[in-house]
C-alpha positions, -999 to 999 in steps of 0.1 A, spaced: -479 155 -73 -470 127 -48 -461 106 -74 -434 129 -85 -421 134 -51 -419 101 -43 -398 100 -75 -375 130 -63 -373 115 -32 -357 86 -42 -330 100 -63 -323 127 -32 -315 95 -13 -295 82 -40 -273 112 -47 -274 115 -4 -261 79 -7 -236 81 -35 -219 118 -23 -214 106 17 -177 94 7 -163 124 15 -166 153 32 -172 181 5 -196 163 -14 -218 155 15 -221 191 18 -231 189 -15 -260 163 -10 -273 183 18 -278 216 -4 -292 195 -31 -318 181 -5 -325 220 10 -334 227 -24 -357 201 -30 -371 209 4 -375 246 -8 -395 238 -40 -417 216 -20 -410 185 -34 -400 165 -2 -413 175 32 -392 176 67 -399 147 78 -386 131 45 -356 151 49 -350 138 81 -357 104 71 -330 104 41 -305 121 61 -304 97 91 -307 67 58 -278 85 43 -257 88 77 -264 47 87 -252 38 53 -219 60 55 -213 44 90 -218 6 75 -193 18 45 -168 32 69 -171 0 92 -166 -25 64 -136 -3 50 -122 -6 84 -124 -40 85 -107 -48 52 -81 -26 67 -73 -47 95 -72 -75 72 -46 -63 52 -28 -53 84 -32 -87 96 -24 -101 64 9 -83 61 22 -90 99 20 -127 90 39 -121 57 61 -105 79 62 -131 105 71 -156 77 95 -136 61 113 -137 97 115 -172 96 124 -181 64 156 -157 75 160 -176 110 158 -210 91 182 -195 66 205 -188 96 202 -223 110 202 -242 77 223 -266 61 247 -256 28 265 -288 9 294 -275 -14 325 -291 -31 362 -275 -28 399 -288 -21 393 -309 9 360 -326 -6 329 -323 -5 313 -301 23 286 -304 47 279 -273 73 255 -254 90 246 -217 79 254 -205 114 297 -220 114 290 -239 143 296 -274 127 316 -287 93 322 -317 81 346 -324 51 347 -359 30 374 -364 5 383 -396 -14 419 -406 -22 435 -433 -42 469 -439 -55 472 -467 -86 505 -473 -88 527 -494 -114 565 -509 -101 593 -529 -116 611 -550 -106 610 -545 -70 579 -532 -48 594 -521 -23 628 -513 -7 656 -541 -6 672 -545 22 691 -573 26 715 -591 -1 686 -614 -10 664 -587 -21 688 -577 -41 689 -609 -66 652 -624 -58 632 -624 -89 618 -590 -107 583 -583 -99 565 -563 -126 533 -552 -106 505 -533 -109 481 -520 -77 462 -495 -58 487 -488 -31 467 -464 -13 425 -461 -8 415 -435 18 385 -419 28 393 -389 51 367 -375 74 373 -337 92 360 -309 106 344 -285 137 314 -292 159 298 -267 183 330 -243 179 350 -239 147 381 -244 171 370 -280 186 377 -295 150 380 -338 142 396 -356 117 396 -395 109 411 -414 82 398 -445 72 423 -473 47 407 -494 19 439 -505 7 438 -541 -6 461 -561 11 491 -572 -16 501 -608 -13 513 -636 -38 504 -664 -57 515 -692 -28 501 -669 -2 466 -671 6 465 -655 42 458 -621 32 424 -605 18 411 -573 20 413 -548 52 399 -517 65 419 -498 90 410 -466 110 444 -453 105 438 -419 120 415 -402 145 420 -373 167 405 -339 183 421 -306 183 414 -278 207 426 -250 188 414 -220 203 449 -203 207 474 -200 181 503 -206 210 484 -233 226 467 -261 213 459 -294 225 453 -327 202 441 -365 215 440 -390 196 460 -416 168 478 -400 144 514 -396 126 535 -382 153 546 -349 142 586 -357 148 601 -364 107 588 -339 83 591 -367 56 568 -387 74 540 -362 84 541 -353 50 509 -369 31 517 -398 11 495 -377 -13 513 -347 -12 550 -363 -15 575 -351 -44 585 -387 -55 564 -420 -58 572 -430 -23 593 -419 13 630 -426 11 645 -457 22 658 -440 59 618 -438 67 613 -472 77 640 -474 102 637 -438 117 599 -427 117 585 -433 149 550 -432 132 515 -434 141 510 -438 181 477 -431 206 487 -403 231 480 -363 232 502 -337 225 507 -297 235 515 -274 204 514 -240 190 531 -211 171 547 -184 191 561 -147 181 543 -153 145 558 -131 119 591 -119 137 627 -132 136 617 -157 166 589 -174 150 587 -208 162 566 -240 162 568 -263 193 552 -300 203 554 -317 231 535 -352 235 532 -382 258 520 -414 237 519 -452 244 547 -461 221 531 -493 212 523 -479 179 488 -480 158 456 -496 173 479 -510 203 473 -510 238 503 -507 259 510 -530 278 528 -517 308 531 -483 328 564 -471 299 555 -441 279 569 -424 248 578 -385 250 584 -366 221 593 -329 216 603 -311 187 610 -270 178 604 -259 145 625 -219 138 604 -205 108 634 -186 95 618 -157 76 587 -154 98 565 -178 76 551 -211 85 561 -237 58 533 -263 55 537 -299 58 536 -308 18 559 -310 -7 567 -297 -39 567 -254 -42 529 -262 -62 516 -227 -53 550 -209 -61 561 -190 -30 569 -153 -39 587 -151 -5 617 -175 8 596 -200 34 619 -221 52 622 -239 89 652 -255 108 636 -279 133 652 -305 157 632 -332 175 637 -359 198 625 -390 212 623 -415 241 606 -451 247 608 -484 266 586 -514 251 589 -544 229 591 -522 199 624 -514 177 604 -495 150 569 -482 139 550 -481 109 513 -476 97 507 -514 108 518 -506 141 546 -518 165 575 -535 145 610 -550 150 640 -541 128 659 -574 137 649 -612 145 671 -610 177 690 -588 202 723 -592 186 716 -588 145 695 -555 148 700 -548 115 671 -544 82 662 -582 75 630 -599 67 598 -586 52 573 -562 69 564 -587 100 549 -576 132 551 -608 150 573 -615 184 586 -639 200 571 -647 232 606 -644 247 607 -610 243 591 -590 271 574 -558 268 598 -536 286 631 -550 267 644 -522 245 652 -490 253 648 -469 218 660 -430 218 660 -412 185 666 -377 173 664 -359 141 674 -324 125 662 -315 97 657 -284 73 630 -274 46 624 -242 23 604 -233 -8 607 -201 -31 594 -193 -62 592 -230 -77 620 -247 -58 618 -266 -28 645 -283 -5 639 -303 26 667 -328 47 666 -347 79 696 -360 95 682 -391 121 701 -407 149 685 -435 167 702 -458 195 680 -495 210 694 -505 239 686 -544 244 681 -549 281 681 -586 278 706 -593 255 745 -604 257 772 -581 272 786 -562 248 760 -567 220 733 -544 238 735 -512 219 729 -508 182 736 -473 171 720 -462 134 724 -436 116 710 -419 84 688 -391 67 677 -380 33 682 -349 7 660 -341 -14 648 -310 -36 627 -301 -66 622 -271 -94 597 -262 -117 618 -251 -147 590 -233 -165 601 -204 -145 632 -204 -161 626 -218 -196 591 -202 -208 587 -234 -232 586 -258 -207 549 -264 -198 540 -249 -162 532 -282 -146 562 -302 -148 584 -306 -119 620 -325 -117 632 -334 -84 662 -355 -71 666 -376 -38 695 -392 -17 688 -413 8 712 -433 30 707 -459 63 735 -474 84 716 -498 105 747 -503 127 776 -474 130 795 -499 147 798 -527 124 804 -526 82 791 -538 54 759 -527 56 751 -495 43 725 -491 16 720 -457 -3 693 -445 -25 695 -418 -57 663 -412 -73 653 -387 -98 615 -376 -104 591 -360 -129 557 -346 -116 529 -335 -139 507 -320 -118 469 -316 -130 454 -299 -101 484 -296 -78 487 -326 -54 451 -333 -60 454 -350 -95 492 -356 -102 514 -380 -122 544 -391 -110 575 -410 -123 609 -420 -107 636 -439 -113 660 -454 -87 693 -464 -80 696 -489 -49 728 -499 -32 737 -521 -3 774 -526 8 785 -562 11 808 -575 40 838 -568 23 853 -534 14 869 -550 -18 836 -568 -34 814 -544 -49 783 -531 -35 746 -549 -46 727 -524 -69 693 -526 -83 675 -499 -105 639 -496 -98 609 -478 -118 576 -465 -105 550 -446 -121 517 -432 -97 483 -418 -104 475 -400 -73 438 -388 -74 418 -371 -45 384 -355 -47 
C-alpha cells in the first residue's frame, strides 16, 4: 500500500506542477489532490508538501519567464536605439551624384555641397588662329592648327549655409608657340576664385576674382557661346577679370520693373596682379528684364523659351592706371605708345619702364540687348571707350574707340520639322574702330556658324566661317580681307 501511495504521490506532484501554468488548470490540480486524500492514497502532510513544491516550481517558472521578457525588452530597446543612430547617420551622411554640372559631393543635411566639372575645347583653325588686326596679319603665312584651346576644371558649391557659395576655376591650357619660340610651355592658372553671400535676392555680395559683369558677351562662358569664339570687338572693349568686390541683386521680380543691378569696385590691374597704386576701377551695370523674366548669361536658345525673355542693359566704368586693355592673361596695352593706340602687335603684356602706374585714364560704357524665344536667340552690344594719356604729347592725349556686335541664331527644326532638332544656324556681325578721330583702321567681321548639340552646351560641335576685313589708310584702296574657318568640339562633364 505504501508503494502504491508513493507512486500516486509522484503522479499527483507531476500533475500539480504541470497544471500550475494557469489559474484554471491549477484549480483542477487541487481537486485531484483532494480526491487522492479522500481515497486515503495520500496523507494531509503529503498533500501540504505537494502543494508547497508545486508553488515553488510555479514561482521559479514565473521568474524565468520574467527574465526572458526583460531580455527581449532590452534587445528591442537596443534595436530601436541602433535604428535611431542609423537614421541620424543618414541625416548627417554624404551622398555622391552626377548631373549637368559634373560630379557632386554633398552632405545629406544640405549644408555642404561641392560640384566638380571638367571641360575641354578641341579646335582646328585655318588659316589664322586669332583675329588679324594689322596689315601684316592679313598678309602673313597661312596656318593650319589643331589645339586644345581650353582645358578647365571648375569647382563650386556652398558651405555651412546654402547661401554661402564659392567657386574657383583652373585653366590647364597648353600654351601655343611656334617652331622658333621655345619660351613657352604648359601653364596652369587659377583664373577664377570667389565667395558669394546670396541670402537675399535683392542684395548679394561677391568677393574675389572673376569676369566682371559688364559685357554680356564676355561674361557668357566660352563653353556656352554660339560661335567658336567671341567677336573681334571683345579684345578691345572687355574689362575682363579683376580682383575686387561687388554688390548685386534683382528687384521687382516678375513685374514690369524687373531689374538686375551690379555695382563693383576693383583693383583695375587685371587678373592675379597687385594694384600698384591707390587708384581703383569703378563699374556699374543695370539690366531691365523686359518681360519680368531673367535671361541667363549664356547664348543660343537651347532650352527653347516658350515665353519671350529679354533684357536691355547699360554699363559704365572708369579706372586710372597703366593698363589700356585687359584679358584672361591680365593687364595689357592696346598700342605701343601714347599717340598710336591702335590694335597692333600680338598678345604681349610687357610694359616699358617709362610707363608710370597712373599714366592712362580709361573710361568706357556699353548699351546692350538680348532675347530668346521659341528657338530664336538675339544679342547685341555697342561699346564706347576713351583712353586719356596723361603723359602724352599735347593734342594727342585722347583716343576714342567705338565698336560692337550683333548676333542671332535659330533652330530651323521649329519651322521645318524635317531638319534635325539639334542643328542651329547663326550669324554675327562685329566692327571695331580703334581710333574714331583717324581713318583707315576700321575692322569688320562677318561670321556664319553651325552648331550641333549632342547634349546642349555640355557636348556640342561648332563650325563657323568668317570674312574679316581691315580698311587701308586711303579710301581709294581696297580693304585687306581674309577668310577663316574654325571647327570645335566642346565637352563638359
